[in-house]
C-alpha positions in Angstrom: -18.4 5.6 12.7 -16.8 2.4 11.3 -16.4 3.6 7.7 -14.9 6.9 8.9 -12.2 5.0 10.8 -11.5 2.9 7.7 -11.0 6.1 5.7 -8.7 7.6 8.3 -6.6 4.4 8.3 -6.3 4.6 4.5 -5.4 8.3 4.6 -2.7 7.7 7.2 -1.2 4.9 5.1 -1.4 7.1 1.9 0.4 9.9 3.8 3.1 7.6 5.0 3.6 6.3 1.5 3.7 9.9 0.2 6.6 10.7 2.5 8.4 7.4 2.1 8.5 7.7 -1.7 9.2 11.5 -1.9 5.9 11.7 -3.9 3.8 14.7 -4.9 0.6 12.7 -4.9 -0.7 9.4 -3.4 -4.1 8.0 -4.2 -6.0 4.9 -3.1 -8.8 3.2 -4.9 -10.9 0.3 -3.4 -13.3 -2.1 -5.0 -16.9 -1.0 -4.9 -20.1 -1.6 -6.8 -20.4 -0.3 -10.3 -22.4 2.8 -9.9 -21.6 5.3 -12.7 -21.8 3.4 -16.0 -24.2 5.8 -17.6 -21.6 8.6 -17.5 -18.3 6.7 -17.4 -15.9 7.5 -20.3 -14.2 4.1 -19.8 -17.4 2.1 -20.1 -16.3 0.5 -23.4 -13.2 -0.8 -21.6 -15.1 -2.3 -18.7 -15.1 -6.1 -18.7 -17.6 -6.5 -15.8 -19.8 -3.6 -14.8 -20.9 -5.2 -11.5 -17.8 -3.7 -9.7 -15.0 -1.2 -10.2 -12.4 0.8 -8.4 -13.6 3.8 -6.4 -11.2 6.7 -5.6 -11.5 7.1 -1.8 -8.2 8.9 -0.8 -6.1 11.5 -2.4 -3.3 13.2 -0.6 -0.5 15.6 -1.6 -1.1 18.1 -4.4 -4.9 17.5 -4.5 -7.5 16.0 -2.2 -10.2 15.9 -4.9 -12.1 12.7 -5.4 -14.4 13.9 -8.2 -12.0 14.3 -11.0 -11.8 12.3 -14.2 -10.1 9.3 -12.5 -12.6 8.7 -9.7 -13.4 5.3 -11.2 -11.4 2.6 -12.9 -12.6 -0.6 -14.6 -11.0 -3.6 -12.9 -8.4 -5.0 -15.4 -8.3 -1.9 -17.6 -5.3 0.3 -18.1 -2.5 0.5 -15.5 -4.4 1.0 -12.2 -7.1 -1.5 -13.1 -4.6 -4.2 -14.2 -2.9 -4.0 -10.8 -6.0 -5.3 -9.2 -6.7 -7.8 -11.9 -3.2 -9.2 -11.9 -2.4 -8.5 -8.2 1.1 -7.3 -9.3 2.9 -4.0 -8.8 3.3 -1.7 -11.7 6.1 0.9 -12.1 7.2 3.4 -14.7 10.4 5.5 -14.5 12.1 8.2 -16.5 10.3 9.9 -19.3 6.7 9.5 -18.2 5.3 12.1 -20.6 5.2 9.7 -23.5 3.8 6.8 -21.6 0.3 8.1 -20.9 0.8 8.2 -17.2 -0.6 11.7 -16.7 -0.7 15.1 -18.3 2.8 15.8 -19.6 2.7 19.4 -18.4 1.6 18.4 -14.9 4.4 15.8 -14.7 7.1 18.3 -15.8 5.7 21.1 -13.5 6.0 18.9 -10.4 9.2 17.0 -11.4 7.6 13.6 -11.4 10.1 10.9 -12.4 8.4 7.7 -11.3 4.9 6.3 -11.1 4.1 3.1 -9.0 0.9 1.3 -8.3 0.6 -1.6 -6.0 -2.2 -4.0 -4.8 -3.7 -3.0 -1.5 -4.4 -5.6 1.1 -3.9 -9.4 1.2 -6.8 -9.9 -1.2 -5.6 -7.3 -3.7 -9.0 -5.5 -3.5 -7.6 -2.0 -3.9 -4.7 0.0 -5.4 -2.3 2.5 -3.9 -0.6 4.7 -6.5 2.2 7.3 -6.0 3.8 9.9 -8.2 7.4 10.3 -7.1 10.0 13.0 -7.7 12.8 10.5 -7.9 13.5 7.1 -9.6 12.0 4.4 -7.4 14.1 1.3 -7.3 12.8 -2.2 -7.7 13.5 -2.8 -4.0 11.5 0.3 -3.0 8.5 -0.8 -5.1 8.8 -4.3 -3.6 8.7 -2.7 -0.1 5.9 -0.4 -1.0 3.9 -3.4 -2.2 4.8 -5.4 0.9 3.6 -2.5 3.1 0.4 -2.2 1.1 -0.4 -5.9 1.6 0.4 -5.8 5.3 -1.2 -2.5 6.2 -4.7 -3.2 5.1 -6.7 -6.5 5.3 -9.4 -7.1 2.8 -12.1 -9.7 2.3 -14.3 -10.8 -0.6 -16.2 -8.2 -2.5 -19.9 -8.6 -3.4 -20.2 -6.7 -6.7 -23.5 -5.3 -7.8 -24.0 -2.7 -10.5 -21.4 -1.4 -13.0 -18.0 0.0 -13.5 -16.4 3.2 -14.2 -13.0 4.2 -14.8 -10.1 6.5 -15.5 -6.4 6.2 -15.8 -3.9 6.9 -13.0 -4.4 10.3 -11.5 -4.2 13.3 -13.7 -4.9 15.6 -10.8 -6.9 18.7 -10.8 -6.6 21.4 -8.1 -9.5 22.4 -5.9 -11.1 21.5 -2.6 -12.2 18.0 -1.9 -15.9 17.1 -2.2 -17.7 14.9 0.3 -16.1 11.5 0.3 -17.8 8.3 -0.8 -17.9 5.4 1.7 -15.0 3.0 1.3 -15.5 -0.4 -0.2 -17.4 -2.6 2.3 -14.7 -5.3 2.2 -12.2 -3.0 3.9 -11.8 -4.1 7.5 -8.6 -2.7 9.0 -5.8 -0.3 8.4 -2.6 1.0 9.9 -4.4 2.4 13.0 -1.8 5.0 13.7 1.3 2.7 13.3 4.2 3.7 11.0 5.1 1.8 7.9 8.2 0.5 9.7 6.0 -0.9 12.5 3.7 -2.5 10.1 6.7 -4.1 8.2 8.3 -5.3 11.5 5.2 -7.0 12.7 4.5 -8.7 9.4 8.2 -9.9 9.2 8.1 -11.2 12.7 4.9 -13.1 12.2 6.3 -14.7 9.0 9.5 -15.7 10.7 7.6 -17.4 13.5 5.5 -19.2 11.0 8.6 -20.5 9.1 10.7 -21.2 12.2 13.1 -18.5 11.2 13.6 -19.7 7.6 14.1 -16.7 5.2 14.5 -18.3 1.8 13.1 -21.3 0.0 9.5 -22.2 -1.1 8.4 -22.2 2.6 10.5 -19.3 3.7 9.4 -16.0 5.1 10.5 -14.2 1.9 8.1 -16.3 -0.2 5.2 -15.6 2.3 5.8 -11.9 2.3 6.3 -11.7 -1.5 9.9 -10.3 -1.2 13.3 -11.4 -2.5 15.4 -13.1 0.3 18.0 -10.4 -0.1 15.4 -7.7 0.3 13.9 -9.3 3.4 17.4 -9.7 4.9 18.1 -6.1 4.3 14.8 -5.0 5.9 15.4 -7.3 8.9 18.8 -5.6 9.4 17.4 -2.1 9.1 14.4 -2.8 11.3 16.5 -4.8 13.8 14.4 -7.9 13.4 16.0 -11.1 14.7 15.1 -14.6 13.8 13.1 -16.5 16.5 15.2 -19.0 18.5 
């Protein structure tokens, strides 16, 4: 079934991100119709109740999708703003006083960084990770790059309302049946590793720019990376400029 393959692709990408970031939890929300306004605790923060973020994948410490953060209003709080602004968000250090998640849960699992990045070229979803270590700016840039390259999205057709919650304050239990992913989701990693996804995207950008890395028409601009970061990734992935 098509929607099942989409979910499997998203789960594979979330697990790759979990390992790459030394995270205890990785979650993915995708844009879907507003469907839970009547019971949503974040309804007063919801600017447009026709669409919201639906939690579709949770890997790591919990696989639950029915907790208090199963919906987010687009543009509200940290996760919702990532979609609205299409920019990564990161917090490091003392997260207990920043409203990221339950302080006791953060301390228990040694969470030191929280990062949320737009998913897909259209920014129609969010990947969030809770990491045990300080994530550098370069690592967050690479995570955002991989999230854009790994999943392609198209326009969403909202209908209904929103719902919301803040970035995952997990609860332990077994996972309930999963809701269908957002209809705009059309492709995922398909069994490829993050390195393979990165390599393919870099090679395509280099071909498009004739091997140019920096500048307004360079591959780094196309990929949303700093030229130094792109050069570092090319060296690590053994990507060569096209002749």
